[in-house]
N, C-alpha and C positions, 0 to 999 in steps of 0.2 A: 258382844261378840258375837256375830250370828253361826246358823250349824248347816251345814246344805241336805237339804228333806230326801226320805231313804225312801219314806217308809208313807202312808197316808197320815198325820193327825189329825184327831176331829180333839174340838170342846165345845162344854156348853154354857152358853150365854147366859146376860143376865137380863138381856131383851124378850120377850115375852108378845106372842100373838095368841089373838081366839082364833080355837080351830074347832069347830063342830061342837060346839057348847064349853068348849074346857080349854084353859090358859095353857101354851103349852113354849119352853124355852128353846130356841135357835137355836141348833148344831150347827158348826162351821167346820168345813173339813177342806186344809189343803193337801192338792194331790204333789207329788214330785213331776207329777208332767203339768205342771204349770194350771192348774184348776185350781178354784172354790166353790165348795161345794156348803149349800146351803138345806135345811131339812127341819120340818119341827121336831120336836119330841116325841119319840110318839109316833111317827107315822115311817114309814117307809119312803116317801116316792124325793126324791132328793133336785132341787134347782144345783143346775153347776153353770161356773160362768171363766170367763178366764180371767188370770190373773192382772192380764196386759190391759184387756178391757175395763176392768174394775181402777186400775190404775189412771186411765186414761176422762173416766165417768169424773174423776174424782178432782185432778187438774183441772177438768173441764167447769165443775162445780164453785174451786176455788178462784176462776178469774170470773167466771159471774160475778162472785158474789164482791171482790174484790173492783169489777166493773159497775157495779151496780152501788160497793160505800163514794165511790171515784165522784157519779155521775150526782150525788145526793148532795155532795160536798160543793160540787157546781153550782145546783138550784139552789143551794145557801148563798152562796156568795151575792150571784145573779141578784135574790130574793133583796139582799141586802141595798143595791145599788137605787 
């Protein structure tokens, strides 16, 4: 069961990036307005992206992966002939 988002929710991820010589965790913020914020722990600058854009990108990546698998399968079948 999911709940409706009424206020921003922040979570620290296990993903780590190097920034200015330090390893920093990625902080994700979900905003009720339909945006996701990403920033590195200990920094102030946040990158935001609409949730709709993230979803569309994820679907495109999945479709490209499936298409590549089908292409590899077809090429393997052709090489057997």
